[in-house]
N, C-alpha and C positions, 0 to 999 in steps of 0.2 A: 797656217801657211808659213813657208820659210822666210827668213830675213833677207832683205835685199837692200843694196845701197841706192842712192838717188842723186840726181843733179837737176838744177833749174835750167830749163831750156827756152825760156821766154814766156811772156804773159803770165808769169807766176806758176806755170805748169812744171811738174816734177816728173822726169823720166826715170823709172826704176832701172837699176843696173844689177845684173846677176853676176856674182863672182865665180869664176871657173879656175881651178888649180890644175896646171899641166905638170906632171912629174915625168920627165924624160931625160935620160943621161946622154942622148945623142943630140948635140946642139942643132944640127940641121933639121932633124925631125921636130924638135921643140919649137924652132922658129917658124917652120911651115904650119905647125898646128896652131900657133898663136895667131898668125896672119889669117888662117881660115876661120878661126873662131871670132875674131874681132870684126869680121865683115858684118856681123850682127851688131848694130849699134847699142843694143841692150845688154850685151855680154862684155865682160872685162876679164881678160885672161892674165894670170900670173904664172911664171915658169920657174921650176926648180929641178934639181937633178938627183936628189937623194931622199930616202925615206925620212932621215933625221931632219933635214932642212924643211921638208914638207910638214913634218909634225910641229916645228916651231911656228910656221906660218898659220897652221890650223889653230894654234893656241892664241894667235893674235886676232884673227877674223874668221868669219863664217864663209865657207865655200859651198855653194849648193851642189856643184858638180866637181868631181875629181876625175881627171882623165890621166891615167897612169900606165906607164909601160909595165909589163909583167915582171921582167928581170931588171933589177936595179943593182947598183954597186954594193949597197948595204942592206938589201932585203928584196922583197918582191911586192907587187902592187896589191896583193891580197892583205898585206899588213894594214892597209887603210880601212878595211872592213872592221877590224878590231878597234882601231883608233877612233873612227867616226861613228861606229854603230850603225844605226839606220837613219841618222840625221842627214847624211849627204848621199848623192847618187855617185856610185863608183862605176866607171867604165874602163875596162882593161884593153890596152893595145898590145897586140902580139904580132910577131913576125909571121910572114907567109909560111904556111906549112905547119904552124903550131895551133891548128884548130882544136886539138885535144886539150891544150892548156886553156883555151878560151872557154870550152865547155865546162872544164873543171872550175874555172872562175865563176861561172854562172851558178854552178851547184853550191858554191860557197857563199853566194849572196850578192855577187856583182849584178848590176842592172843590165848590162849589155857588154859587148866586146866589138872591137874593130880590128881588122887585119891590115897591117901596114903594107899595102901593095901600091900599084901605080895610081889607083883611083881613091886612095885612102883619104886625101884632103878634100876631095869633092863630096864625099858622103859623110864627112865628119859632122857638119852642122845638122844634117837630117837625123843622124844617129842620136846625137845629144838631145835634139828636140823631142824625138820619140820617147827617149828615156825620161825626160822632164814631164811629158804628158802622162806617161805611165805612172810616174812617181806621184804627181799631183792627184791623179785619179785614185790611187791607193790611199793617199792621205785623206781624201774626201770620204772614201769608204770607211776608213778607220774612225774618222770624226763622227760620221753618221752612226756607226756601230756603237761608239761610246755614248752618243746621245740617246740611242735606243736603249742601251743598257741602263743608263741613268733614269730614263723615263720608266723603264720596266721595273727598276728597283722602287721608284716612287709608287707605281701602281701596286706592286707586291706589298709595300708597306701600308698603303691605303686600304688594300683588300684585307690585310691582316688585322688592321684596326677595326674595320667593319665587322670581320668575323668575331673579333673579341667582343665588340658591342652586342652583336647578335647572340653570342654565347651567354653574355651577362644577362641579356634580356630573357633568353630561353631559360637560363638557370633560375632567374628571379621568378618567372611565371611558374616553372615547375615547383620550386620551393614553396612559393606562396600558395599554389593550388594544393599541394600536399598538406601544408599547415592549416589550410581552411577546412580540410575534410573532417578532422577530429571535432572541432567546435561545432561544425555544421551538423554532424551526426548527433552530438549531444543535444543541440537545440531542437532538432527534429523529433528526437525521442521524447523529450520532456513536453513538447507541444502535443505530441500524439497521446502521451499519458494524461495530460490535462484534458484533452478533448474526450478521452474515454472515461473521465470522471474520477480518476484516482486522487485528484486533489480536492474533490468536493463536487457538488452539483454544478452543471454547466447549462446556461440558458441557450435558447435557440439562436439568439443574436451572437452570443459568445462562440457557439458552434461555427457560425459563418466566419467570424474573425479567425478562429483557429484553422479552419479549412483553407482560408487564404494564406495563412502563415505556412501551412504544410505545402501548399502548391508552390509557393515561392522558395521554400527550402529545396523542393525537387528541381525547380528551375535552376537554382544556384548550383546544385549538385551536378546537373547536366552540363552546365557551363564549365565547371571544374574539369569534368571528364573530357569535354571537347578541347579545352586548352592543353591538357596532358596528352591527349591523342595527337593533336597537331604538333606538339613539341616532339613527340616520338617520330612522327612522319618526317618532319623537317631535319631531324638529326640522323635519320637513316636507321633508327633503332627499332622500328616496327617489324614484327615478325610476319612473314608471309608464307603461305602454303598453297601453291597453285596446283589444281587438279582438273580432271575432266568433270565438267559441271553441266547438268541439264538446265539451261537458263529458263526454258519454258516452265518447268516445275516451280522454280523460284518465283517467277512472275505470277503464276496462278496462286501460290501460297500468299504472296503479299496482296494480291487483288482481294482475296477472301478476307484477309486480316483487316484491310482498310475499308471494306464495304460499310461496316457500322459507323465509322467516323464520317464518311462522306454522306451517308444517309442522314446523320444527325443534322447536317447543314443543307439537306435536300439537294445535294450535288449528285450529278450523274457520273458514275465511274464505269468505263468500258475497257475491255481487254481484247486485243486482236493480235494473236500470235500466229505467225506463218506456219502452215502445216509442215511437219517434219523438220522443224528448226534444228539445225546442227548443234552438237554440244560444243561448249567453249572451254578455253583454258583460263582459269582465274581462281582467285581465292574467294570461296563461297561467302564467307562472313563479310568480307570487304564489300562485295557487290550487293549483298543484301542491304548493307548499311547505306550504300549510294541510292538504291531504289527507295528505301524508307525515307531518306532525306528529300528526294524529289517529290514523292507522293505527299509527304508531310507538308512541304512548302505549297504544293498545289491546293491541298485542303485548307491551308492557312490563308492564302492570298486570293483565291478565287471566291467571289461572292456567292451567297446562297443561290440555289437553283442553277449554278454554273455547271459546266461539263468538263470532264477530264478523260482523255483517251490514252491508254497505254498500248503501244504497238511494238512488235519485234519482228524483224525480217533479217535475212542473211544473203550473202553471196558466196563465192568460192573461197574467200579468205577470212571474212569477218561477219559478225552479227551486230546489227544496229538496234538499239532500244530507244524509243521516243516516249516522252511524257508531254502530251499536248493539252493545253487548256484554252478556254475562251475568257480568261481573266482580264485584268486591266492592262496587261502588257508592260514592256520595259522600254524606256527611251534609249536611243542609240548611245548617248553619253554614259548612261548608267550601265549599259551592257559591257562597257570596257572595264568597269570596276566590280562587277557583281561577284566575281570569283576571288576577290581580294579578302584578306582576313579582316574581321570586324567591320564588314560592309553590309549594310542592310538598306535596301531600296524602299523609298516612300515610307520610312518609319515615322509613326506619329506618336505623340505623347498620349497617355491615357489608354482607353480601350482600343483594341485592334491588335494586329500582328506584332508580336514582340520576339526578341531573340538577340543573340550576341553577334550574329553575322559570321559565324565560323562554319556553319554546316556545308555550304557550297565549296568553301576553300578546302575543307577536309574531303568532300566528295570528289572534287577534281583530282586531288593528290592520290586518292585511293584508286581512281580509274587509271591514272598515269602509271602507278606502280604495277598495274595489271596490263600494261602495254596498250592502253586505250586512250581516248580523248573525250572529255566532257565539254560540250559546247551548248550555246543557246542561240535561238533566232526568235525575234519578236517584232510585233507591230503594235505600237501604243494604241490602246483601246480595242484591240482585236485578239489579244491573247499571246501566249508564249509557248515555245516548244524547246524543252531541254532534251538533249540526245547524247548518247555515248555509244562507243563501239568496243568490241572485244575480239581477240583473235580466236579462230576456230581451233578446236583441239587437234593435235597431231602428236604421235609418239616423239618425233624429233623435237617439237616445240616443248613438250612436257619435260623431256630430259634437259633441254637447254635452260628452261626456266628454273628447274630444280638446282642445276649447277650454279646459275647466276645468283639465285636467292641465297643459297647456302654459302657460297663463296664469300659473300659480304661479311658474314659472321666471322669467318676465319681471318679475313683481311683485317677486320677491326681488332682481332686478337694478335695480329702479327705472326700468324702461323703459316708454315708451308702446308700445302694441301695435296692430298693424294686422292685419286679417283680409283675406286675398286669396282670391278664388274664381274658378276657371277651369272653364268648361263646354265640352266638346268635343262638337259635334253630329255631325260627320262627319270622316273623315280618309282620305287616299289616300297610299300609299307612293310616294315620288318616285324611289326606287332599288330594285333587286331585293333588296338586303339586308334590306329591311323587309317583304317579301312574307310574308303569313300573320301579320302583327302583330295582336295582340289589343288591344281598347280599354283593358284594364287596364294594359298595357305603355305605351301611348301616354300615358295619364293620368300614370303614374309618371314617364316620361321628361320630359314637359312640366313637371310639377310640380317635378322636380329642377332643371331649367333655371331656373325662376322662383325657386326657393328659393336657388340659388346667387347669383342676381342681387340678391335682397333680403338676402343674408347671414343667412338664418334659422338658428335653433338646430337641433341634431340632433333628429330626430323631430318637426320643425315642420311636417309635412305628412301628410295622410291622403287616401286615394283612396276615393270612394264610387261604385263602378262602376254600381250600380243607377240612380244619378242622373246619371251621366256627368260627375261633378265632382271637382275636387281642391280641398281646403280647406287653406289655409296660414296660419300665424301668424308674424309677424316683427316686429322692433323698428323703431325710427324709421329712415326712409330719407330721405336728403338730396335729395329732389326733391318738387315739388308732387304731391299725390295724383292730381290731374287728368291728369298727364303719364304715369302709369305704364302705361296701356293701350298707348300708342305704344311705350314702351320694351319692354314684354312682347312686342308683335307683332314687333319687330325682333329681339329675343333668340331667339324661337322660330324665326324664319325663318333666322337665322344658325347655329343649333345643331342643328336637326333636318332630316333629309332626308324630311320628311313634310309634305304639304299638308293643313292643318287648317282646318276651319270651326269657329271657337271664339269664345267670349265671355268677357270678363274684367271683374272689378270689385275694388276695394280700398277698405276703409273703416277708419276709426280705431275701436277698441273703446271703446264707451260702457259703463262698468261698471254703470250704472243699468238696462241692458237685459239680457234673458236671452240665452243662446246661440242659442235658436231665433229670437229677434227679430233677432239679428245676421245669421244666415243668410238670413232672409227679406229683410232690407234689402240684403244683398249680391246676392241673386238679382234683386231689383227694379232694382238699379243695373247689371246686366250690360250690357256694350256690345260689339259685334262687334270682333274684332281684325283690323285691316287695316293693312298696312305703308304702303299708298299714302296713307292719311289719318293716318299716324303722325307721329313726331317728325321735325322738320327740323333738320339740323345746321348750326350757324353758328360760323365761326372769326373772332374779332375780333383784329386786329393793330394795336397802338398802343403807342408807347414811353412814353406817360404812363399810369402805373398807375391814377390816379384816373379818367381817361377810360375805361380798360379796365373797371374795376369798375362805373362808372356805366352803360355800355352793356350789360354783362352783366346787371346788376340790372334794367334796363328790360326786357330780353328775357325774363328769368326770371319777372318779375311781370306780364307782359302776358298777353293772352288767346290768344297764339300758342303752339302746341306745339313748342317748340324745345329743342335741347340745345346748350349754349354751351361753347366752349373759347376761351381767350385766351392771347396771348403778347405780350411787349414787344420781341421780336427778329425782324427780318425773315427771317433765315436759318433760325431755328427754325420760322418760319411755313411755310417750304417743306417741312421734314421733317414737321411736323404735318399739312400738307395731304395728304401721301401716306398717312399712317396713319389720320387722322380721316375723310377723304373728305367734306368739308363740302358742303352744298347752297348755302351763301352764305359769301363772305369779305368782311368789312368791313375795309378797308385804309386806314390813314393813310399819306399819301405824303410827309409831311415828317418822316422818321425819321433821326436822326443815326447815323453809323457804318454806314449801310446804303443801297445804291442801290435805291430802291423800284421803279424801272422794271425792274430785273433780277428782283426778287421777282415782279412781275406777269408778266413774260415766262416765268419758271420755272413759275409756277402754270399758265399757259395751255399749257405744253408737256406737262403731266401727263396720264396716260391717262384720268383721270376729269374733266378740265376741261370737257368738252363739256356736262356736266350741272351745272356750278357757275356761279353768278352772282357777280359782283364789284361791290361798292359802295365807291367811293373817297370818303374824307372828308378835307377839307383846308381850311386858311384861305387857301391860294394858288389863286385862281380860274384863273390863267393856265395852270396845268398840266392842267386838266380835259380840254382837247381832245386833248392828247398821251395821257393815260390812256385815253380812249375809243378812240383808234386802236390802243393796245396790247392792248385786249381788255376794258376795264372796261365794265360794263353800265349803270352810273348813277353820278352824283356828287352830293355833298352838301357845301355850304360851311359852314364854322364861322364864327361861332356858329350853331347850328341849334336848331329847335324839336323837342322830343321827339315830338310828334304827327307831324311831317313825317318824322322818322327812322323811326318805327314804320310809317308809311304806305308808305315806300319799301321797307322790309324785307318787309312783307307782300305788296307788289306783285311784288317779285323772286322771292319764294318761292311766289307764286300761292296765297296763303292767303286764303280768304274770311273776313274778320274780323267778329266781332260788334261793331258800333259802339255798341250801347246795352246797358244792363243791364236787369234785370227790372223796373225802375221807369221805363224808357223814357228814362233820362238818358244823355247822351253819355259815352263812356269814352275814356280815353287822350287827353284834350284838355288835360291839365295841362301847364304849362310849367315850365321850370327856374327856380329863384329868381334866377339870373343867367345871362348868355350864356356859352357854353362857348368859351373862347379858348385859343390856344396862347401 
């Protein structure tokens, strides 16, 4: 709060006094303002008539309110905004008819203004009080914000320390677990060799000891695996691949696999799966592991001759799986902790159920990763029911889950992500080896070609046959997004013996949008894949690297769909011509250490030369006629205008260029800052 003066008013009480500075060069107005202000016993007004005198007073004491005329003999009232900053409340007085000045003062930082009219002195106290209330409220907000900021910094720091401790713990567990694997493997193998008699005869009693050692080696190995798996889950590094899964088939397989184990304890295991149970969207291996854990726990904790029932049912959105038993049950207090790490209920020393207490923690995490929830309900002495749910399969959900799961990998790597979508409308086998090919196979093969081209991560592609599409995620590609259609068209033509009628789009992922919106946007931007309208290849040959880079940059940033390669060596150009098969060669004819005429002749002898155009550039005009006789299609003298260069290239490539942008303005008319000379 602001400083105030005070005086003793009796009985030891102190009345606070607020200082107000009035800056007014009209003595009558100053006197009337002082009288009006001091009607409030808690206010003390001091009067001065210039900015200079007011500045001296401000250096001696603090004034919470400065009431100042706008126009003064040595300045104006807004000078006090700079002198006082935000420590004092500045209220500007202005003559009648100068409301524009008052509004300007507010914009500069004044708290309020008053117009010196007939009723000026009657409203002065009210105006100042409102400004004080507003100022105090803002101060309180500022103080609260500062407190919140400080508290937030403390929370951030505490959270950072907790994360550091958690990372240290996780790293220790991971390192320790890895370090234990090697000696454990050695111990197990030597125990096994001893049991098999490689070290000499083994008695029956020794066999029992060695069997016990092997069993405990296996238990320790399983514990290490669980610790490593949990650490992967908690750090978000576990791989997931969600697909359309028939949960009924999984339950039937696990039921048959577990029957012998339950039979050994004379337990009754039953399976009740709803007829026509819908398929779910999940990672198959993860859900199998959850079911194995729940059935294993039931087998372990339910006494002999107990019963366990596995049930599965569904509704319009989800499928529910239940594992119900008539075992000892779980108390209400234990149910709160049963899914915590290293928690085991009713654990007893010696014979009986043993374990590390990680299975249910892992199972719950795996279910949550698959957008479900694992829960338990139990009555002590009457049994328990563990149950979890999973979402039904849908194409939209499948695509969204693929994007969500794959995006995490790219986010961890700090990469921009692009979504590519290929839709195949029709296809025809070009060779007999593809006879009988199914759409699913064509989609997968085409998607693999594109994935390799974009260097996508493993599992960076899904096929949705019902929609005839392949969806792919990949990181940054060093080519303009607008050119990818042409590259994809050429890649499919060169890699597949299949004639396809297809459409393709590629968009950069916008994290503010949902997965469904990305797909909708990608579908809206689908364009036909046609090699004819695809990328044109241009080979630039110039011994000046700056010129080479400049021409390549012009082509890559123009509105033409071109793929550019460059070389500074004429002989290398001949080799590249055979491998690259360009549609256009831009050839500098004044290259040292090379006979350019021989380069031109060699190019024209090539088997692909009939489809290649050659543009010669040079500062030597006299050689143009010779170059045209040797097979050049056009010439361009240095220095040249960029617009002319691009015009000649588009003409030779027979590209119909857009000469205007969406505002109707001419494009590619910019010139170089200086002429290009040799």
